[in-house]
N, C-alpha and C positions, 0 to 999 in steps of 0.2 A: 606653530600653535601659540595663541596669545595667552598671557597670564589669566585673563578672566575666564577663558574656557577651562583651563586647568583647575581654577578654583572652584567653578561650578560643578566640576566632575568628581571631586574628591571627598564629597560629604559622606557620612556614614549611611548605611543602608539598614533599614529597620529589619530586625531579625524575623519579624512576622511576615515580612514581604516588602516589595519595593515601594517607595514613596511616589504616588502618582499625582503630585501637585497639590496635595491637601494642606501643606505648610506654606512657607513664604515663597517657594519657588513657583512661578507660574509655568503652566504647559508651554512647551516650545515646539516650533514646527521647523520646517526646512529653512525658512528665511533667517532663522536665528543662528544658523551654523555655517555661514559662509566663511567664518574665520579659520576653520579647519577643513573646508570642504576639498581643497586641492589634495591634501594628504590622504584623506579617506578615499575619495573617488579614484585616485590613481592606484591606490593599494587594492581596492576591489576590482579594478580592471585587471591588474596583474593576477589576482587570485582567479578570476573568471577565466583568463586565458590558460592558466595552469591546469585548471580542472578540465577545460575543453581539450587540453593536450593529451590527456589519457583516456577520456570516455566520450562517447557519442551519446548524448542525451536527446530525449524525444523532440525538443524544440529549443529555440533560442530563449524563450521565456522560462523553460525548465532550467537551462543553465544559469540564468540570472537568479532564479529562486535558489538553486543549490548554493551559489555563491553567497547569497545574503543569509542563508540558513547556517552556513559554516561560521560566518562572522557573528551571528547571533548567539552561537554557543558560548562565545567569549564574554558575554554580558548577561548570562542566563540568571545570575544572581539578582539582576535588576529588573527581571521580567516578571510579568504577571501570568503569562502562559508559556508553556514549553512545547512548541509545535513538534509534531512527529514528522519524519521524512519517510514516506512509504515508497520504497523501491521495489516495484513489481514487474515480473516478467512472465510471459506465457510459457516459456520453455527455458532449458538451460542455454548458456552461451549468449546471453543478451547484455552482459556486462554489469549485472547487479552487484556482484562481488568485487569487481574492480572499483565501483563506486565507493563501497566501504573501505577499500584499500586507501583511496585518496582521501576520504574523510578521516580516516585514522591518523593521517599525517597532518591534519590541518585544523581539526576541531580542538575545543578545550577539554583537556583530560579525557582522552578517549578510552572507553571500556569495551573492547571487542569480546563478544561472546556468541557461542552457537547453542550451548545447552547448559544453562546455569539454573541455580535454584533461587526462588524468591527470597530466601533467608540471606543469600549473599548480596543481592541487590538491596534489600532493605538496610543492610549494614554499611553499604558504601555510599549510599546517598545521604548527604547531610546538607549543612548550609552552603557548601560549595561543591555541588553535585558534579559527577562525571557526565560525559556525553555517552550515552548508551548506543552501541553499535551491534545490532542483533542480526546475525546472518541466519539463513534457513528459518525464517520466521513462520513459514508454512507448517513446520513441526510443532509450533507453539499453538497455532490456531486450527490445525487440521482436524479431521474426524477422530484421530486416535490420540488426541492430546488432552484427554479428560483429566490428567493429573496436573495440568498446568493452569488450573483456574486461578490461583493466586497470582501467578506471573501476568496473566492476562488482565486481571484486576488492577495490578500495579501499573501496567502500561497505560491502561485507560484512565486511572486516577491521576497519574503523574503529569497530565496535560495541564493542570491548573494547581496553583499554589493552595495551600491549606486543605489538602485532601489526603490526610495521613492514613496509614494502615495500622489498626490497633491490634496488638498481639499480647498475649500473656507471656511474661519473661521473668527470669530470675527465680531463686528459691522461694521467694514470697509470692510468687504467681501474680505479680503486679501488672495491671493493664498499662501498656506502654505504647505511645504513638511513634510509628516510624514514618519519616517523610518519604514522599513518593515523587516529588517534583523534580524533574530532569528531562532534558531534551534527549531524543532518541531517534535513531534511524533503523528502520526495520526493512530487510530485504528477504523476498521469498518468491517462490514460483506460484502463480496463481493469484487470485484476489485475496486480499486481507479482509477481515471483518469490517463492517460499516462503522463499528465503534472506534476503530483505528483510523480508517480513511477520512471519517468526518473530523478528525483532529489532526489531519496531516496535510502536508504538501506532497502530492502524489506524483510520482514518476512512473510512467508506464513504459518500460524499456522494450526495445525491439532489437533484433539482430541487425548488425551493421549492413548497409547496403554495399554492393560492389563499388570500390572506389573510395569508400569512407575509411580513412586511415587514422590511426591513433598511435601515439608513440608508446613503445613497450614500457610496461611498469616494472622496474626492478627496484626493490627497496633500497639496495645499496647505492644506487645512482639517483633514484627519484626522490627519496626521503628527504635528503638534505635541502633540496630546492623548496619542497613543500613545507619543511619544518621552518625554514626561514620566513615564509610568508605567515605561518602560524604565530611565530614570535613577534613579528611586526603587527599582526592584528591585535595580539595581547598588549603590546605597547601603546597602540593607537587607542584602543577601546577601554583599557583599564582605567584611565582617569576620567572617562566619560559615563561610568556606571550610574552616577547619581543624576547626571543629565538625562540619561536614557530613561531612568525610572520616572522622571517627572513628565516625560513627553506623552502627549495624547494626539497622536497624529491623525489627519483626515484620512478615513478609509473608504475605498470605493465599493466595499461589500459590507454585509451586516452579520449579526449573530455570531455563531461559532466560526464561520470563515473569517470574520473580522479578528476574533481572538487568535486564530491560528496565524493570520498573515500579519498581525500587528508587529511582532518582533522584527520581522523582515523589513517592514516598511520603516521602522524606527531606525535600523542600521542604514538604509538608504537615505533617509532624511539627515542622519548624522554625517553621511559622506557627501551629500550634495552633488553638484554637477548634473549629469544626466540620470543619476540613479534614483532619485524620487519618482521621475515619471516613468522609467523603465520598471521599477518595482511595482507600481500600481497598475501598470499595463500587464505584467505578468500575472499579478493577483487576479484581475478580472478574466483574462483569458483562460487560466489554468482552473479557476473555480467554475467558470462556465462549461468547460470541457468535462469536469467531473460531474456536474449536474446532469449532462447528457449521459455520461457513463452510468450514473445511478439509475436513471430512467431505463436505460437499455438493460442493466443488470436485473432490476426488479422484473422486467418483462420477460427475460430469459429464465429467471427463477420460477416465475409463474408457469412458463411452458414446461419446465422439468416436472413440476408438481402435477400439472394437467396430463403430461404423458404418463406419469406414474398411475394416475386415476384410470386412464384408458386401458393400460395394461391389466390393472386390477379388474376392471369391468369385463375384460376378455378372458379372465381366468389366468392371467399371468402366463401367456404363451411365450416360448422362447424367441419367437419373432412376430412382428406385425408388419403387414405390407404398408408401404408409404401411403398408398391410396386409402386404406382403411383408417390409418393413424390420422391422417389429415381430415377425413370425413368425420371421425369421431370428435375431433377438437372443434370443427366447425359447428357441430350440433349443440354445444354448450352455450346456451343463451346469455349466460352470465359472464362468459369469457370474452376476451377482446378479439379473438381470432376471426370472427366473421367480418370485422371492420378492418383487419390488418391489411396494409396496402391499399390498392385501388378496388380490388375485387374480392378481398378476403385472402386468408393464408393459403398458400399452395405449396407443392413439394419444394420448389425452389427456395422459397422463404423459409421453410422448415430446416432445409440444409444449412442455409446461412446462419440461422439462429443457433443451431447446434454445433457449428464449426468450432466455436471457442471452447467447447467442452471436449473437443477431440472425438466427437460422435458423428458418424456418417453412415449412410445407407449402402447396401451392396445388392447384388442380384442373387435371388434365392428361388429355388424351384419347389413348390409345395406339392403335397400328396395328390391333389386334383390334377396335377400336370402343369398348373399355371406357373409361369415364371415371372417374377415382378421384383422391383425394387422394394427392399424391406429393411426395417430396423431390428437388431438383435437387442433383446432386453439387457443382456449382460454388459453391453456397452455403456448403459446408463448408470450402472451401479456405483461407479467411482463419483460421477457427478451428483447423484442423489446423496451419497454420504457426505460429500463436501458442501453442497449447497442447500440440501434439504434433509438435514440429519435426522429429523423426526420421522421421516417416511420410512427409513430403512428398518426401523423396529416393527413396522406393521407390514412389512413385505411378506408375501407368501411364497411358497415353493411353486415353480412352474406347473401348470396344469398338465396332468398326465393324460387327459382324454383329448387334448387338442392336437390336431394332426401336425406333426413336425414337418418342417421343411427339409428336403433332401437334396444332395448334390446332383447336379445334372450329369456330370461325367468327370472322370479323372479324379486326382487327389484334391482335397480341400486346400486352400491356400493357408499359409502360416498366420496365426493369429497376430494382428497388428501390435506393435510394441506399445506397452502401457495399457493394453486392455486386459480384461479378465478371461480366462479360458472359458470356452463354450462346453457345457456338460460337465459332469462329475469326473474327477481324475480317474482314469483307468476304465471309464465307462463308455457309452456311446458319445460320439462327437457332437451330437445335437444337430442343430440346423447348419447347413453348409451353404457357402456362396456358390452359385452356379457360374460355370465358365463360359 
């Protein structure tokens, strides 16, 4: 590293936030950093290989993004935005907790927590904040997390500088601002709120395919290797905080996506080599993917709300046949279902849209002797609570005058794991699947 690069990187940082080129230092881009590109590029290559050794991420772009996110934690005092890393999985066993294990050994000042109080977070975030690693984030944002409003607000506000949380403190009850700015990784099952994912680099984890192998992670053996990389990141990036604060990199995206990805692109530009191009490619690919996911999520949430309306219109029966449910959805002229696909929504489309919510149809026999595929209302309760919380308050009891579906023969099958029981405890079993 040349003396000039060191001198540019050791200037003081304004306590109110990083210097973004408003003084004598001009904004700098990737072409200005060839003097230390070899050191940074090789170090990021090693970090990327080490992360990929222990976890299988959704894509090569995701692995690039995580590598840059880890490095960015080491200069967060120079950044204007603190991007979140949202590690989401549809079920257990997808590797989200292992991602946090690897992050814990590589990021700047890790603070791992599962269930902490906002007061603790308020007091540990300062001018040199930790990197928050939050496991089981679904317990913070789920339908039963009403007492976590302060923590949710803190995680949202901490994406940007100068968004303090004001509290009354001390015997004099003095209004006191507490800083919230800190990088954070949040791992949980299911989707996280839009307010988080809009401010995050999103990893949608999946179970490993047969043949996909990772090295076993054992703290005793794995931590020293990762800690050595962490220390090298600190040594490389520490003198470059001032330089990073002055950089205004060219971004391939706009608005909040640019705010979120800028710290990662800054790291890539500091490293040089292939990293600037790969960082921007990852940025474009992953933000486009999330835009598609957002569109699909909005459509699926609309479907849940419309199904809730259909059940209510029918008096909240315990089951509705797939045929009747699809027909009712198609009759809504203001809904998108008549134009869905090539010929409008059908039973196959409905099953696909509901699969992510773990909701499926089954064979039921109704009182009139008709046997048909149908959806049980209680299978929607969890999805309504999680994704449409306002609807559950207006839900009614199932209609008692609606003819229930009956089992065709034999014993009813066991209720699927994760679903709610059909019928009141100790009472009639309610609608049964036909065999």
